[in-house]
N, C-alpha and C positions, 0 to 999 in steps of 0.2 A: 417411495416416498417423494413428495415435492422437492425435498430439501436436495435429494441427490440426483433428481432428474434436472434441476436447475444448475448443477455444478459441471462445468464443462472441464477439458483436459487442463487447462491452465489454471483454474482454480484448484482442481483437485491436487494438482502438482504443488501449489502452493501450500494446501494444507500439511502436505507430506513433509515440504522443505521446513515449514515453521516447527514442526514436532521435533524433527531431527537437529534443527539449529538450537532449539530451546533446551532440549536433553543435552547435547554437546557443552552449551554454555554452563547449565545448571551442575553437571557431573564434574566440570572442571572448576567451577567455583566451590562445590563442596569438598572436592579433594583437597584444594588449597586452605579451606578452614580448617579441615581435619588434622592438617600437617602442620598448622599455626604459621601459615605464610600469608603474605599480603596478597590479597586477590588482584591481580593484575587485570586492569580493564581495558587497556589500549587496544589490542587486537580484538578482544570481544566486544568492545564497543563499536568499532568499525563494522563488524559483523551485524550487529543488532540495528545500528542506524541504515545499513544498504537495506538489510531485509525489511525493515520497518517501512523505507520510504516506498520500497516496491509493493507492499501489501497496500499502502494507502493508496497508491496509483491505480492499484487492481480495484479497490473499492470505489475509486471516483469514476474509474471507465465503466463500471457495470451499473452505475446510474444514467439514467436518459432523461433530460429535461424535455425531450421532444415526444415522450412514449404517448401523450395523449394530444399531441399539437395536431391541427386540423390539416388534411391532406386532400389533394383532388388529383383526378386522372386527366390526362390529354393523349389522344392519339393522333399521330401524324408522322410525316416523312423529316427525318433529322436533317436539319440545315444548318450549317456551321455558321457561327458568327464570330467567335474570337477564342483565344486560349491564355492562360496565364500561367506561369512557372514561379512558384515560390521555392523557399529553402527544403521544406518538408512537404510541400502540397502542388498538385497540378490541378488546373481546372480548364475544363473545354465547356465553352457556353454555345447552345445551340437553340434552334426554336424548332416546335413540331409543326411542319409546315409553314406557319405563320405566328410570329410571336404575339399577334393578335389574339389567339387563342388563350393565352396565358396573361392576358391583361398587359401586353405590352412588355413584360419581362421575359428575359432569356432564361433558359434551364440550364442549371449547374451541373456537370457531370464531374463530380469530384473525385480524384484519385482513380481507384479502379472501375469506377463506373464507365468511364470512357471506353474502358477496352472490350466493352459490350455491345458499342454502337458503331455502325458504319454510316458514314454521310451517304444519305440518298435512300437509306432503307426504311421502312416503315415500322414504328414500334407503338406501344402503350407506356407512356411514362407516368409514373406515379411522384408527386412533388409535394413538399410543404407548401401550405398556402400562404405562410408568411414569407416575405421578400427579406434577405439578409444580404449583407455585404458593406461596402465601404467606398470611399472617394476614391481609393486606388484599384480596389477589384471590381467595384460596379455592384448594383443591387440586382439580385438575381433570385431564383427559386432553386433550391438545392433538390435535386431528384435523388429519392430513396429507392425506388423500384424500377426496374425494366421489364418487360414481357412481350412476347410475341403476341401480334393481335389475332392470328389466326387460330394458333393452337393453344393460346394462352399460357404457354411455357415460361416461367419466370425464368430471367436470364442473370439478373443482379437485384439482390435485396439487402438493404442496410439495417441491421438489428437495431431498433430504437425502443425495444421493449427494456422495462425496468427488470432487473434481476436481483429482488430483495434476498435470497438467499446466498448469492454469490458475494453481496455486499456485508451480510453477517458473517461468511466464512473469511474473508480478507480481515475484517475488523477483529475477529476472534484469533486469528494469525498474528496481526499486529500485537493484540494484547498478550498472546503466549509469548512472543520473543522479547518485548518490553520488559514483561513480568519476570523472565529469567534474569534480565540484566538488573532490575532492582532487587532481585534476590541477593545478587553479588554485593551490591552496596551495603545492605542490611547485615550481611554475614561480616564484611569489614568492619561495620560500626560495632557489632556484637563482639570482634576479637579485640578492637581497641579497648571497650569498655572492661572486658575481661583483663586485659592486661593492666589497664590502670587500678582496677581493685586489687591485682595481685601485689602490684608495689606499694600499695597503701598500708595493706596487712603487714604488721610486725611479725619479725622471725621468732618461731617458738624456741628455736635454739638458744637465740639471744636473751629471751625472757628468762627461760630456765637457768641459764648461766648466771644471770645476775642475782639469784637467790641462793646460789652454792658457798660463796664464800663466808667467813666469820661475822658475826653481828656484834659489834661494839658497843656496850652499854656505858662505856666510861668509868668501870670498876676497877681496871687496873691501876690507876693513880692513887686510888683510896687504899688499897692493899699494901701498895710501896710505902706509903707514909705510917 
């Protein structure tokens, strides 16, 4: 099935974790409810929030806005231009023989892509056609694939395909965990309503006791006279 083929190890692990976490929270909530205890939500809410955010991040990362973006290829010798270091990102800018082959823009080898390129060697670069960047990083073309020109062997490829089944799995994981938390709130509400109803009902022993005493009709005073 396409659904299982699209799930990678991370998505499959997330499904397993969501089932275990939701079962743990649900069983704990039901035990407290059956024992007529207040359902504590502090620790469980932290668990639900943590995994909920993680599942949403997984769903977002499985969506690629550049899945159908136009791309081009260029073959040439890697020529170093510049590099930049960010807090969580490293960029190495090169040209394939000449930057004129790419319209005057440098090629951006982002993060791991730079590990597969040796300056002075020839490669085939596949890059996104639309330039990206800013005033500080500069305008460049992001490289999404690197291959050897002779053998055609792919050295580096960035996964830009959309994964709808992974997105669906992460969203189902999110719904499952959040539903377990909402169940705790619902059980707490039913417990409070039950307690309120019990307090409003009169005690049967008190009702029966009120009718056991003698009934006076005011006849004693007439007999005495």
